[in-house]
Jmol script that loads the backbone (N, CA, C; Angstrom):
load data "model"
ATOM      1  N   MET A   1       0.833  -1.200   0.003  1.00  0.00           N
ATOM      2  CA  MET A   1      -0.007  -0.003   0.008  1.00  0.00           C
ATOM      3  C   MET A   1       0.865   1.244  -0.001  1.00  0.00           C
ATOM      4  N   LYS A   2       0.374   2.249  -0.660  1.00  0.00           N
ATOM      5  CA  LYS A   2       1.036   3.524  -0.634  1.00  0.00           C
ATOM      6  C   LYS A   2       0.609   4.293   0.603  1.00  0.00           C
ATOM      7  N   LYS A   3       1.336   5.355   0.919  1.00  0.00           N
ATOM      8  CA  LYS A   3       1.021   6.127   2.118  1.00  0.00           C
ATOM      9  C   LYS A   3      -0.358   6.744   2.095  1.00  0.00           C
ATOM     10  N   ASN A   4      -0.819   7.137   0.908  1.00  0.00           N
ATOM     11  CA  ASN A   4      -2.123   7.810   0.837  1.00  0.00           C
ATOM     12  C   ASN A   4      -3.298   6.812   0.814  1.00  0.00           C
ATOM     13  N   GLY A   5      -2.979   5.538   0.948  1.00  0.00           N
ATOM     14  CA  GLY A   5      -4.050   4.540   0.997  1.00  0.00           C
ATOM     15  C   GLY A   5      -4.399   3.921  -0.345  1.00  0.00           C
ATOM     16  N   ASP A   6      -3.893   4.473  -1.437  1.00  0.00           N
ATOM     17  CA  ASP A   6      -4.142   3.892  -2.768  1.00  0.00           C
ATOM     18  C   ASP A   6      -3.328   2.615  -2.915  1.00  0.00           C
ATOM     19  N   LYS A   7      -3.944   1.625  -3.538  1.00  0.00           N
ATOM     20  CA  LYS A   7      -3.225   0.403  -3.800  1.00  0.00           C
ATOM     21  C   LYS A   7      -2.227   0.612  -4.930  1.00  0.00           C
ATOM     22  N   ALA A   8      -1.070  -0.030  -4.810  1.00  0.00           N
ATOM     23  CA  ALA A   8      -0.085   0.011  -5.889  1.00  0.00           C
ATOM     24  C   ALA A   8      -0.473  -1.007  -6.943  1.00  0.00           C
ATOM     25  N   TRP A   9      -0.374  -0.616  -8.194  1.00  0.00           N
ATOM     26  CA  TRP A   9      -0.659  -1.538  -9.305  1.00  0.00           C
ATOM     27  C   TRP A   9       0.135  -1.127 -10.514  1.00  0.00           C
ATOM     28  N   ASP A  10       0.307  -2.055 -11.414  1.00  0.00           N
ATOM     29  CA  ASP A  10       1.039  -1.808 -12.651  1.00  0.00           C
ATOM     30  C   ASP A  10       0.136  -2.132 -13.827  1.00  0.00           C
ATOM     31  N   LEU A  11       0.184  -1.301 -14.818  1.00  0.00           N
ATOM     32  CA  LEU A  11      -0.530  -1.540 -16.060  1.00  0.00           C
ATOM     33  C   LEU A  11       0.220  -2.544 -16.923  1.00  0.00           C
ATOM     34  N   TRP A  12       1.536  -2.550 -16.841  1.00  0.00           N
ATOM     35  CA  TRP A  12       2.381  -3.399 -17.652  1.00  0.00           C
ATOM     36  C   TRP A  12       3.134  -4.402 -16.781  1.00  0.00           C
ATOM     37  N   SER A  13       3.362  -5.589 -17.357  1.00  0.00           N
ATOM     38  CA  SER A  13       4.237  -6.585 -16.714  1.00  0.00           C
ATOM     39  C   SER A  13       5.666  -6.143 -16.926  1.00  0.00           C
ATOM     40  N   ARG A  14       6.624  -6.825 -16.289  1.00  0.00           N
ATOM     41  CA  ARG A  14       8.037  -6.481 -16.493  1.00  0.00           C
ATOM     42  C   ARG A  14       8.411  -6.685 -17.970  1.00  0.00           C
ATOM     43  N   GLN A  15       7.915  -7.779 -18.556  1.00  0.00           N
ATOM     44  CA  GLN A  15       8.201  -7.993 -19.992  1.00  0.00           C
ATOM     45  C   GLN A  15       7.625  -6.867 -20.811  1.00  0.00           C
ATOM     46  N   GLY A  16       6.399  -6.435 -20.488  1.00  0.00           N
ATOM     47  CA  GLY A  16       5.781  -5.320 -21.196  1.00  0.00           C
ATOM     48  C   GLY A  16       6.549  -4.045 -21.043  1.00  0.00           C
ATOM     49  N   LEU A  17       7.097  -3.805 -19.867  1.00  0.00           N
ATOM     50  CA  LEU A  17       7.883  -2.588 -19.657  1.00  0.00           C
ATOM     51  C   LEU A  17       9.196  -2.619 -20.434  1.00  0.00           C
ATOM     52  N   VAL A  18       9.798  -3.794 -20.507  1.00  0.00           N
ATOM     53  CA  VAL A  18      11.031  -3.930 -21.314  1.00  0.00           C
ATOM     54  C   VAL A  18      10.700  -3.704 -22.781  1.00  0.00           C
ATOM     55  N   LEU A  19       9.593  -4.284 -23.251  1.00  0.00           N
ATOM     56  CA  LEU A  19       9.137  -4.074 -24.624  1.00  0.00           C
ATOM     57  C   LEU A  19       8.891  -2.566 -24.889  1.00  0.00           C
ATOM     58  N   LEU A  20       8.206  -1.910 -23.978  1.00  0.00           N
ATOM     59  CA  LEU A  20       7.939  -0.499 -24.114  1.00  0.00           C
ATOM     60  C   LEU A  20       9.242   0.320 -24.153  1.00  0.00           C
ATOM     61  N   HIS A  21      10.187  -0.021 -23.296  1.00  0.00           N
ATOM     62  CA  HIS A  21      11.486   0.681 -23.288  1.00  0.00           C
ATOM     63  C   HIS A  21      12.157   0.537 -24.628  1.00  0.00           C
ATOM     64  N   ILE A  22      12.165  -0.673 -25.185  1.00  0.00           N
ATOM     65  CA  ILE A  22      12.825  -0.890 -26.484  1.00  0.00           C
ATOM     66  C   ILE A  22      12.093  -0.122 -27.588  1.00  0.00           C
ATOM     67  N   ALA A  23      10.766  -0.080 -27.513  1.00  0.00           N
ATOM     68  CA  ALA A  23       9.994   0.643 -28.517  1.00  0.00           C
ATOM     69  C   ALA A  23      10.311   2.129 -28.493  1.00  0.00           C
ATOM     70  N   LEU A  24      10.467   2.681 -27.295  1.00  0.00           N
ATOM     71  CA  LEU A  24      10.748   4.111 -27.160  1.00  0.00           C
ATOM     72  C   LEU A  24      12.230   4.462 -27.313  1.00  0.00           C
ATOM     73  N   ASN A  25      13.073   3.461 -27.178  1.00  0.00           N
ATOM     74  CA  ASN A  25      14.510   3.669 -27.265  1.00  0.00           C
ATOM     75  C   ASN A  25      15.119   2.574 -28.170  1.00  0.00           C
ATOM     76  N   PRO A  26      14.861   2.656 -29.478  1.00  0.00           N
ATOM     77  CA  PRO A  26      15.390   1.632 -30.393  1.00  0.00           C
ATOM     78  C   PRO A  26      16.893   1.523 -30.302  1.00  0.00           C
ATOM     79  N   ASP A  27      17.383   0.325 -30.522  1.00  0.00           N
ATOM     80  CA  ASP A  27      18.832  -0.001 -30.451  1.00  0.00           C
ATOM     81  C   ASP A  27      19.349  -0.024 -29.032  1.00  0.00           C
ATOM     82  N   SER A  28      18.464  -0.203 -28.067  1.00  0.00           N
ATOM     83  CA  SER A  28      18.888  -0.317 -26.679  1.00  0.00           C
ATOM     84  C   SER A  28      19.678  -1.610 -26.484  1.00  0.00           C
ATOM     85  N   THR A  29      20.599  -1.593 -25.528  1.00  0.00           N
ATOM     86  CA  THR A  29      21.312  -2.786 -25.101  1.00  0.00           C
ATOM     87  C   THR A  29      20.719  -3.264 -23.773  1.00  0.00           C
ATOM     88  N   VAL A  30      21.064  -4.453 -23.368  1.00  0.00           N
ATOM     89  CA  VAL A  30      20.627  -4.956 -22.072  1.00  0.00           C
ATOM     90  C   VAL A  30      21.094  -4.030 -20.973  1.00  0.00           C
ATOM     91  N   GLN A  31      22.311  -3.526 -21.083  1.00  0.00           N
ATOM     92  CA  GLN A  31      22.860  -2.618 -20.082  1.00  0.00           C
ATOM     93  C   GLN A  31      22.055  -1.339 -20.002  1.00  0.00           C
ATOM     94  N   ASP A  32      21.680  -0.788 -21.183  1.00  0.00           N
ATOM     95  CA  ASP A  32      20.869   0.432 -21.224  1.00  0.00           C
ATOM     96  C   ASP A  32      19.525   0.198 -20.506  1.00  0.00           C
ATOM     97  N   ILE A  33      18.894  -0.904 -20.861  1.00  0.00           N
ATOM     98  CA  ILE A  33      17.572  -1.218 -20.299  1.00  0.00           C
ATOM     99  C   ILE A  33      17.642  -1.393 -18.793  1.00  0.00           C
ATOM    100  N   ALA A  34      18.612  -2.194 -18.361  1.00  0.00           N
ATOM    101  CA  ALA A  34      18.774  -2.450 -16.915  1.00  0.00           C
ATOM    102  C   ALA A  34      19.008  -1.159 -16.148  1.00  0.00           C
ATOM    103  N   ALA A  35      19.901  -0.312 -16.656  1.00  0.00           N
ATOM    104  CA  ALA A  35      20.200   0.938 -15.953  1.00  0.00           C
ATOM    105  C   ALA A  35      18.971   1.849 -15.862  1.00  0.00           C
ATOM    106  N   SER A  36      18.225   1.970 -16.949  1.00  0.00           N
ATOM    107  CA  SER A  36      17.107   2.902 -16.937  1.00  0.00           C
ATOM    108  C   SER A  36      15.913   2.375 -16.154  1.00  0.00           C
ATOM    109  N   MET A  37      15.772   1.061 -16.049  1.00  0.00           N
ATOM    110  CA  MET A  37      14.612   0.506 -15.371  1.00  0.00           C
ATOM    111  C   MET A  37      14.909   0.072 -13.934  1.00  0.00           C
ATOM    112  N   GLY A  38      16.155   0.129 -13.535  1.00  0.00           N
ATOM    113  CA  GLY A  38      16.507  -0.305 -12.173  1.00  0.00           C
ATOM    114  C   GLY A  38      16.385  -1.818 -11.974  1.00  0.00           C
ATOM    115  N   LEU A  39      16.642  -2.561 -13.031  1.00  0.00           N
ATOM    116  CA  LEU A  39      16.627  -4.009 -12.998  1.00  0.00           C
ATOM    117  C   LEU A  39      18.047  -4.545 -13.136  1.00  0.00           C
ATOM    118  N   THR A  40      18.242  -5.788 -12.768  1.00  0.00           N
ATOM    119  CA  THR A  40      19.545  -6.407 -13.002  1.00  0.00           C
ATOM    120  C   THR A  40      19.664  -6.788 -14.458  1.00  0.00           C
ATOM    121  N   GLN A  41      20.885  -6.895 -14.970  1.00  0.00           N
ATOM    122  CA  GLN A  41      21.052  -7.292 -16.341  1.00  0.00           C
ATOM    123  C   GLN A  41      20.539  -8.735 -16.544  1.00  0.00           C
ATOM    124  N   ARG A  42      20.696  -9.539 -15.550  1.00  0.00           N
ATOM    125  CA  ARG A  42      20.215 -10.935 -15.648  1.00  0.00           C
ATOM    126  C   ARG A  42      18.691 -10.973 -15.814  1.00  0.00           C
ATOM    127  N   ALA A  43      17.974 -10.129 -15.077  1.00  0.00           N
ATOM    128  CA  ALA A  43      16.520 -10.056 -15.216  1.00  0.00           C
ATOM    129  C   ALA A  43      16.129  -9.572 -16.600  1.00  0.00           C
ATOM    130  N   VAL A  44      16.839  -8.541 -17.104  1.00  0.00           N
ATOM    131  CA  VAL A  44      16.539  -8.018 -18.435  1.00  0.00           C
ATOM    132  C   VAL A  44      16.833  -9.073 -19.483  1.00  0.00           C
ATOM    133  N   TRP A  45      17.930  -9.829 -19.339  1.00  0.00           N
ATOM    134  CA  TRP A  45      18.231 -10.906 -20.292  1.00  0.00           C
ATOM    135  C   TRP A  45      17.070 -11.898 -20.362  1.00  0.00           C
ATOM    136  N   ALA A  46      16.503 -12.235 -19.226  1.00  0.00           N
ATOM    137  CA  ALA A  46      15.384 -13.189 -19.204  1.00  0.00           C
ATOM    138  C   ALA A  46      14.202 -12.630 -19.965  1.00  0.00           C
ATOM    139  N   HIS A  47      13.870 -11.367 -19.707  1.00  0.00           N
ATOM    140  CA  HIS A  47      12.716 -10.757 -20.363  1.00  0.00           C
ATOM    141  C   HIS A  47      12.971 -10.604 -21.884  1.00  0.00           C
ATOM    142  N   VAL A  48      14.172 -10.190 -22.228  1.00  0.00           N
ATOM    143  CA  VAL A  48      14.542 -10.038 -23.644  1.00  0.00           C
ATOM    144  C   VAL A  48      14.452 -11.417 -24.338  1.00  0.00           C
ATOM    145  N   GLY A  49      14.901 -12.433 -23.692  1.00  0.00           N
ATOM    146  CA  GLY A  49      14.810 -13.799 -24.250  1.00  0.00           C
ATOM    147  C   GLY A  49      13.358 -14.211 -24.508  1.00  0.00           C
ATOM    148  N   ASP A  50      12.493 -13.926 -23.570  1.00  0.00           N
ATOM    149  CA  ASP A  50      11.063 -14.226 -23.735  1.00  0.00           C
ATOM    150  C   ASP A  50      10.476 -13.447 -24.929  1.00  0.00           C
ATOM    151  N   LEU A  51      10.831 -12.181 -25.019  1.00  0.00           N
ATOM    152  CA  LEU A  51      10.319 -11.321 -26.101  1.00  0.00           C
ATOM    153  C   LEU A  51      10.867 -11.764 -27.452  1.00  0.00           C
ATOM    154  N   ARG A  52      12.122 -12.196 -27.512  1.00  0.00           N
ATOM    155  CA  ARG A  52      12.700 -12.678 -28.777  1.00  0.00           C
ATOM    156  C   ARG A  52      12.014 -13.965 -29.207  1.00  0.00           C
ATOM    157  N   ARG A  53      11.840 -14.884 -28.273  1.00  0.00           N
ATOM    158  CA  ARG A  53      11.178 -16.164 -28.616  1.00  0.00           C
ATOM    159  C   ARG A  53       9.762 -15.953 -29.080  1.00  0.00           C
ATOM    160  N   ALA A  54       9.104 -14.923 -28.571  1.00  0.00           N
ATOM    161  CA  ALA A  54       7.723 -14.620 -28.940  1.00  0.00           C
ATOM    162  C   ALA A  54       7.661 -13.864 -30.271  1.00  0.00           C
ATOM    163  N   GLY A  55       8.803 -13.489 -30.838  1.00  0.00           N
ATOM    164  CA  GLY A  55       8.821 -12.764 -32.105  1.00  0.00           C
ATOM    165  C   GLY A  55       8.467 -11.294 -31.983  1.00  0.00           C
ATOM    166  N   MET A  56       8.598 -10.753 -30.747  1.00  0.00           N
ATOM    167  CA  MET A  56       8.202  -9.364 -30.517  1.00  0.00           C
ATOM    168  C   MET A  56       9.356  -8.385 -30.689  1.00  0.00           C
ATOM    169  N   ILE A  57      10.600  -8.859 -30.616  1.00  0.00           N
ATOM    170  CA  ILE A  57      11.757  -7.995 -30.823  1.00  0.00           C
ATOM    171  C   ILE A  57      12.766  -8.686 -31.693  1.00  0.00           C
ATOM    172  N   HIS A  58      13.615  -7.865 -32.322  1.00  0.00           N
ATOM    173  CA  HIS A  58      14.742  -8.359 -33.128  1.00  0.00           C
ATOM    174  C   HIS A  58      16.021  -7.931 -32.439  1.00  0.00           C
ATOM    175  N   ALA A  59      17.076  -8.741 -32.603  1.00  0.00           N
ATOM    176  CA  ALA A  59      18.397  -8.381 -32.097  1.00  0.00           C
ATOM    177  C   ALA A  59      19.335  -8.157 -33.256  1.00  0.00           C
ATOM    178  N   ARG A  60      20.251  -7.206 -33.056  1.00  0.00           N
ATOM    179  CA  ARG A  60      21.290  -6.913 -34.027  1.00  0.00           C
ATOM    180  C   ARG A  60      22.599  -6.891 -33.268  1.00  0.00           C
ATOM    181  N   LYS A  61      23.583  -7.659 -33.745  1.00  0.00           N
ATOM    182  CA  LYS A  61      24.892  -7.707 -33.111  1.00  0.00           C
ATOM    183  C   LYS A  61      25.653  -6.431 -33.396  1.00  0.00           C
ATOM    184  N   ASP A  62      26.205  -5.822 -32.356  1.00  0.00           N
ATOM    185  CA  ASP A  62      27.021  -4.611 -32.477  1.00  0.00           C
ATOM    186  C   ASP A  62      28.231  -4.783 -31.597  1.00  0.00           C
ATOM    187  N   GLY A  63      29.305  -5.285 -32.196  1.00  0.00           N
ATOM    188  CA  GLY A  63      30.489  -5.572 -31.405  1.00  0.00           C
ATOM    189  C   GLY A  63      30.206  -6.732 -30.470  1.00  0.00           C
ATOM    190  N   ARG A  64      30.391  -6.497 -29.176  1.00  0.00           N
ATOM    191  CA  ARG A  64      30.130  -7.547 -28.194  1.00  0.00           C
ATOM    192  C   ARG A  64      28.723  -7.466 -27.609  1.00  0.00           C
ATOM    193  N   CYS A  65      27.944  -6.490 -28.034  1.00  0.00           N
ATOM    194  CA  CYS A  65      26.590  -6.291 -27.508  1.00  0.00           C
ATOM    195  C   CYS A  65      25.547  -6.626 -28.582  1.00  0.00           C
ATOM    196  N   ASN A  66      24.354  -6.913 -28.125  1.00  0.00           N
ATOM    197  CA  ASN A  66      23.185  -6.976 -28.994  1.00  0.00           C
ATOM    198  C   ASN A  66      22.414  -5.681 -28.773  1.00  0.00           C
ATOM    199  N   ARG A  67      21.844  -5.182 -29.858  1.00  0.00           N
ATOM    200  CA  ARG A  67      20.958  -4.040 -29.797  1.00  0.00           C
ATOM    201  C   ARG A  67      19.593  -4.504 -30.247  1.00  0.00           C
ATOM    202  N   TYR A  68      18.555  -4.019 -29.574  1.00  0.00           N
ATOM    203  CA  TYR A  68      17.223  -4.542 -29.758  1.00  0.00           C
ATOM    204  C   TYR A  68      16.270  -3.510 -30.357  1.00  0.00           C
ATOM    205  N   ARG A  69      15.386  -3.994 -31.208  1.00  0.00           N
ATOM    206  CA  ARG A  69      14.308  -3.192 -31.800  1.00  0.00           C
ATOM    207  C   ARG A  69      13.036  -4.013 -31.742  1.00  0.00           C
ATOM    208  N   VAL A  70      11.933  -3.308 -31.642  1.00  0.00           N
ATOM    209  CA  VAL A  70      10.626  -3.981 -31.635  1.00  0.00           C
ATOM    210  C   VAL A  70      10.289  -4.428 -33.053  1.00  0.00           C
ATOM    211  N   ASN A  71       9.734  -5.622 -33.161  1.00  0.00           N
ATOM    212  CA  ASN A  71       9.187  -6.124 -34.419  1.00  0.00           C
ATOM    213  C   ASN A  71       7.734  -5.658 -34.467  1.00  0.00           C
ATOM    214  N   LEU A  72       7.501  -4.542 -35.124  1.00  0.00           N
ATOM    215  CA  LEU A  72       6.156  -3.966 -35.135  1.00  0.00           C
ATOM    216  C   LEU A  72       5.108  -4.873 -35.782  1.00  0.00           C
ATOM    217  N   GLU A  73       5.544  -5.840 -36.534  1.00  0.00           N
ATOM    218  CA  GLU A  73       4.595  -6.811 -37.130  1.00  0.00           C
ATOM    219  C   GLU A  73       4.384  -8.009 -36.189  1.00  0.00           C
ATOM    220  N   GLY A  74       5.104  -8.003 -35.082  1.00  0.00           N
ATOM    221  CA  GLY A  74       4.992  -9.104 -34.118  1.00  0.00           C
ATOM    222  C   GLY A  74       3.626  -9.075 -33.447  1.00  0.00           C
ATOM    223  N   PRO A  75       3.150 -10.234 -33.032  1.00  0.00           N
ATOM    224  CA  PRO A  75       1.828 -10.332 -32.419  1.00  0.00           C
ATOM    225  C   PRO A  75       1.861 -10.127 -30.914  1.00  0.00           C
ATOM    226  N   PHE A  76       0.769  -9.610 -30.352  1.00  0.00           N
ATOM    227  CA  PHE A  76       0.595  -9.684 -28.922  1.00  0.00           C
ATOM    228  C   PHE A  76       0.232 -11.120 -28.611  1.00  0.00           C
ATOM    229  N   LYS A  77       0.678 -11.626 -27.486  1.00  0.00           N
ATOM    230  CA  LYS A  77       0.449 -13.035 -27.166  1.00  0.00           C
ATOM    231  C   LYS A  77      -0.754 -13.243 -26.222  1.00  0.00           C
ATOM    232  N   HIS A  78      -1.302 -12.209 -25.692  1.00  0.00           N
ATOM    233  CA  HIS A  78      -2.437 -12.390 -24.759  1.00  0.00           C
ATOM    234  C   HIS A  78      -3.687 -12.768 -25.526  1.00  0.00           C
ATOM    235  N   PRO A  79      -4.429 -13.755 -25.018  1.00  0.00           N
ATOM    236  CA  PRO A  79      -5.599 -14.228 -25.773  1.00  0.00           C
ATOM    237  C   PRO A  79      -6.691 -13.188 -25.995  1.00  0.00           C
ATOM    238  N   THR A  80      -6.771 -12.175 -25.153  1.00  0.00           N
ATOM    239  CA  THR A  80      -7.855 -11.166 -25.341  1.00  0.00           C
ATOM    240  C   THR A  80      -7.567 -10.208 -26.474  1.00  0.00           C
ATOM    241  N   ILE A  81      -6.319 -10.154 -26.937  1.00  0.00           N
ATOM    242  CA  ILE A  81      -5.975  -9.269 -28.056  1.00  0.00           C
ATOM    243  C   ILE A  81      -5.258 -10.021 -29.155  1.00  0.00           C
ATOM    244  N   ARG A  82      -5.619 -11.277 -29.309  1.00  0.00           N
ATOM    245  CA  ARG A  82      -5.023 -12.130 -30.354  1.00  0.00           C
ATOM    246  C   ARG A  82      -5.297 -11.522 -31.709  1.00  0.00           C
ATOM    247  N   GLY A  83      -4.309 -11.532 -32.581  1.00  0.00           N
ATOM    248  CA  GLY A  83      -4.448 -10.992 -33.932  1.00  0.00           C
ATOM    249  C   GLY A  83      -4.070  -9.535 -34.058  1.00  0.00           C
ATOM    250  N   VAL A  84      -3.791  -8.871 -32.948  1.00  0.00           N
ATOM    251  CA  VAL A  84      -3.405  -7.462 -32.953  1.00  0.00           C
ATOM    252  C   VAL A  84      -1.874  -7.406 -33.001  1.00  0.00           C
ATOM    253  N   THR A  85      -1.330  -6.598 -33.902  1.00  0.00           N
ATOM    254  CA  THR A  85       0.116  -6.498 -33.976  1.00  0.00           C
ATOM    255  C   THR A  85       0.637  -5.394 -33.033  1.00  0.00           C
ATOM    256  N   LEU A  86       1.934  -5.469 -32.746  1.00  0.00           N
ATOM    257  CA  LEU A  86       2.529  -4.471 -31.883  1.00  0.00           C
ATOM    258  C   LEU A  86       2.452  -3.060 -32.493  1.00  0.00           C
ATOM    259  N   ARG A  87       2.437  -2.985 -33.814  1.00  0.00           N
ATOM    260  CA  ARG A  87       2.348  -1.692 -34.498  1.00  0.00           C
ATOM    261  C   ARG A  87       1.081  -0.943 -34.050  1.00  0.00           C
ATOM    262  N   THR A  88      -0.005  -1.665 -33.932  1.00  0.00           N
ATOM    263  CA  THR A  88      -1.288  -1.051 -33.584  1.00  0.00           C
ATOM    264  C   THR A  88      -1.190  -0.277 -32.269  1.00  0.00           C
ATOM    265  N   VAL A  89      -0.526  -0.807 -31.319  1.00  0.00           N
ATOM    266  CA  VAL A  89      -0.463  -0.193 -29.998  1.00  0.00           C
ATOM    267  C   VAL A  89       0.761   0.697 -29.826  1.00  0.00           C
ATOM    268  N   LEU A  90       1.910   0.238 -30.252  1.00  0.00           N
ATOM    269  CA  LEU A  90       3.153   0.939 -29.977  1.00  0.00           C
ATOM    270  C   LEU A  90       3.428   2.124 -30.889  1.00  0.00           C
ATOM    271  N   SER A  91       2.890   2.133 -32.079  1.00  0.00           N
ATOM    272  CA  SER A  91       3.150   3.258 -32.993  1.00  0.00           C
ATOM    273  C   SER A  91       2.689   4.585 -32.416  1.00  0.00           C
ATOM    274  N   ASN A  92       1.524   4.612 -31.824  1.00  0.00           N
ATOM    275  CA  ASN A  92       1.026   5.870 -31.214  1.00  0.00           C
ATOM    276  C   ASN A  92       1.879   6.275 -30.029  1.00  0.00           C
ATOM    277  N   LEU A  93       2.330   5.343 -29.239  1.00  0.00           N
ATOM    278  CA  LEU A  93       3.194   5.670 -28.103  1.00  0.00           C
ATOM    279  C   LEU A  93       4.518   6.230 -28.577  1.00  0.00           C
ATOM    280  N   ARG A  94       5.077   5.631 -29.625  1.00  0.00           N
ATOM    281  CA  ARG A  94       6.359   6.101 -30.147  1.00  0.00           C
ATOM    282  C   ARG A  94       6.213   7.509 -30.721  1.00  0.00           C
ATOM    283  N   ALA A  95       5.156   7.758 -31.444  1.00  0.00           N
ATOM    284  CA  ALA A  95       4.908   9.081 -32.033  1.00  0.00           C
ATOM    285  C   ALA A  95       4.757  10.121 -30.943  1.00  0.00           C
ATOM    286  N   ALA A  96       3.998   9.817 -29.899  1.00  0.00           N
ATOM    287  CA  ALA A  96       3.801  10.762 -28.801  1.00  0.00           C
ATOM    288  C   ALA A  96       5.101  11.027 -28.081  1.00  0.00           C
ATOM    289  N   SER A  97       5.931  10.015 -27.901  1.00  0.00           N
ATOM    290  CA  SER A  97       7.228  10.194 -27.243  1.00  0.00           C
ATOM    291  C   SER A  97       8.124  11.090 -28.070  1.00  0.00           C
ATOM    292  N   ARG A  98       8.141  10.912 -29.388  1.00  0.00           N
ATOM    293  CA  ARG A  98       8.975  11.752 -30.256  1.00  0.00           C
ATOM    294  C   ARG A  98       8.498  13.197 -30.213  1.00  0.00           C
ATOM    295  N   GLU A  99       7.210  13.394 -30.222  1.00  0.00           N
ATOM    296  CA  GLU A  99       6.670  14.775 -30.158  1.00  0.00           C
ATOM    297  C   GLU A  99       7.071  15.438 -28.851  1.00  0.00           C
ATOM    298  N   LYS A 100       6.982  14.698 -27.759  1.00  0.00           N
ATOM    299  CA  LYS A 100       7.342  15.248 -26.434  1.00  0.00           C
ATOM    300  C   LYS A 100       8.839  15.591 -26.403  1.00  0.00           C
ATOM    301  N   ALA A 101       9.683  14.703 -26.968  1.00  0.00           N
ATOM    302  CA  ALA A 101      11.094  14.951 -26.973  1.00  0.00           C
ATOM    303  C   ALA A 101      11.432  16.160 -27.854  1.00  0.00           C
ATOM    304  N   GLY A 102      10.744  16.317 -28.977  1.00  0.00           N
ATOM    305  CA  GLY A 102      10.955  17.444 -29.861  1.00  0.00           C
ATOM    306  C   GLY A 102      10.554  18.758 -29.198  1.00  0.00           C
ATOM    307  N   ALA A 103       9.464  18.754 -28.472  1.00  0.00           N
ATOM    308  CA  ALA A 103       9.010  19.942 -27.763  1.00  0.00           C
ATOM    309  C   ALA A 103       9.985  20.320 -26.651  1.00  0.00           C
ATOM    310  N   ALA A 104      10.498  19.358 -25.957  1.00  0.00           N
ATOM    311  CA  ALA A 104      11.461  19.626 -24.879  1.00  0.00           C
ATOM    312  C   ALA A 104      12.781  20.159 -25.447  1.00  0.00           C
ATOM    313  N   ALA A 105      13.193  19.666 -26.601  1.00  0.00           N
ATOM    314  CA  ALA A 105      14.439  20.095 -27.203  1.00  0.00           C
ATOM    315  C   ALA A 105      14.344  21.533 -27.721  1.00  0.00           C
ATOM    316  N   SER A 106      13.147  21.971 -28.115  1.00  0.00           N
ATOM    317  CA  SER A 106      12.989  23.318 -28.675  1.00  0.00           C
ATOM    318  C   SER A 106      12.851  24.391 -27.593  1.00  0.00           C
ATOM    319  N   ARG A 107      12.795  23.992 -26.353  1.00  0.00           N
ATOM    320  CA  ARG A 107      12.681  24.981 -25.261  1.00  0.00           C
ATOM    321  C   ARG A 107      13.970  25.658 -24.987  1.00  0.00           C
TER     322      ARG A 107
END
end "model"
wireframe off; spacefill off
backbone 0.3
color backbone group
């Protein structure tokens, strides 16, 4: 419980948050993701592995690191949204994030 009495809850699972991070920060590394999310690299590796096996992200080798990007044609795996691609949901979030970043840079 939080101090004000509101229950703590999350809209996204850890895997979903890693997916969202990669969508908003293309070419992220495991180290980038772990540092920004406050997770261990080992935990991020597990989530990235799940997302890769599900066809939701692609990896690109860059020296000794892998860099990750969302596969926008990849499917959501939850049965209530079967048949919906990641593009449907994540494209709007990516566009909004870019607009926000552009507005902040012009200040």
